[in-house]
Structure formats: structure tokens, C-alpha cells
N, C-alpha and C positions, 0 to 999 in steps of 0.2 A: 844092413840097417845102419843108420847114422847113430852117432854117439853124442849125447849132450855134454858139453864141456863148459867150464867156468874159468875165470881168471886164475883160480888156484891150480887147476890141473893142466892148463894150456901148455906149459913147457914140457911136462912129462908126456902128454898125449900127442902133441903136434911137433914141437921142436926136436924131441928125441926119437921120433918115430923112424923106424927102418923103412917104412913105406911112404910114398907121397901122401899128403893129407890135403883134402879139400875142406875148407872151413866155410860154413854158411853163417854169416852174421845176419841175424834176423830179430824180429820182435812179433809177438802174437797179434798186435793191433795193425800190423802192416799188411795191407791187401796183396801187393805184389809178392811179399815174402810167403804168404799162404799159398799164392798161386804157383810159385816155383818149388814149394816144399815137396810135393809129390814127385817132381822131376828129380830133385836131389836124392830122394829115397830110392827111386828107380836106379839111378847111377850107383848108389851105394851097393845095391844088390848085384848089378851087372859087373861091377869092378871089385867085388869082394875078393880078398886075398891079394889084390894088386894095388888097392887104394883104400885108405882110411877116410871116411867121411864123417865130419863133425859139425854140430850146430851150436852156435853160441848166441844166447839170448842177450842182446845188448842192453836190455832193461835190467837184467840181473847181474851182468858183468860189464863194467865200463872201462876197466884199466887196459885190457888187451885191445879192444876196438880203438881206444885213444892212441895207443902205441903205433897202430897202423894207419892212423889218420882217417878212420872210417867216419864219413859225414852223411852218407846215404845208405839205406838198406833196401833190398837185400844187396849185400856185397859178398862175393865169393872169392876167397883167396886160396890159391894152390901153393902148398909148401912142398919142397923136396930137399932132403938133407938139412932141414931146419931153416931154409932160405925161401923167401917169396920168389916163385917163378912166374906167376901170372895172377891177374886179378880182373874180375868183371863186376860191374855195378849195375843193378837193375835186373828185372825179370827178362831172361833171354831164353832162346830155344834150347831144347835138349841137345841138339846137334852142336850148338856153339860150346856148351859145357863139355860135351864129349870130345870135341876137337882140342880143347884146352887140356883135358886130362891126357889124351893120347900123346901129346907133345912131351909130357913129363914122364911117361912110362918107359 
């Protein structure tokens, strides 16, 4: 299951994580975000113990999305050892996200 994060806990949850972290930047009003949401949850279950999956609502937290230059949602950024290793913008197939994750594991 994914974890909801905010600007406040981003560093502790994502940057300091021992596991790779996939962060889904989204908003409740965003149709493509709602469409990809179930896929993100499936991946969270499938990669449990090997990957942390987080969701950040860009309407509630704007500092971190601004730091990473997020201009469109959904944007999914994969972090490993506190560094960005990959990024995808837009609703994509589950296989595309899984391939991105596999490269980081």
C-alpha cells in the first residue's frame, strides 16, 4: 500500500529511505491521476519490501513538486539513495512503470 506524504515528511520518508522510493505526484481533480492510481497501488503491493511507494497531493504540498520542477501531473519520480534515478509524466502502462522500477532494484 502506498503512503501519503507531504512537504514536511518528504526528506525522512523519501530521501533517507533505505529502499528505492516511487513518488506519485497527483491531485484528486486530475483524471489521469485517478486512472493511474490503482496501478500505482498494485505496484506498491507487488514490490512490498523492495520498494516504498508514496503519493504526494500537489494541491496540499507545493514545495517539493516545485523543487523537482513538476509542471504536469501525474508525474512519477523514482528515487534511490536519495537521488532521482528516473521520471515519467502522464498516465502510462503498468509495464512501463514496472520496467522503470526493475532497473532500480
